[in-house]
N, C-alpha and C positions, 0 to 999 in steps of 0.2 A: 269746600263749596256744596257742594251739589253733597254732601256726607253732613255738611250743617243745616243744606235744608230738613232729610231727608229725617234728622235729629228732629226736627221743630213740627214737620207732620204728624209725627209717629207721638210727640208731649204733648199733639190737639186732639188725635184723635182719640189717646187714653184720659184726655180731660173730659171729650164730651162721654165716651165710653161709662164713664164714673159720674155723668153727669144723672145719663139714661137711666145707670144701677141707679143711684141713690134715688131718684125719683120715681122707679118704682118698686124699691124694696119698701118705702116711705106709704107705697099704697100696701103693702103685704107685709108690712109691719113686721121688715125679720132682714134684718143689711148679716150678709157671713162675714165673721172676721175677715178673713185674708183676704177681701176685696180693697180693705184699705190702703192695701199694699200699693199703692196706685196714687 
């Protein structure tokens, strides 16, 4: 159960990180290709 919770937290963290990163990269108009692996 604890491992599942940690997995969901990590998934949520990566999702938020990707959203913020895509927002920033839209402002700068430069999105690295390796970011899409998330």
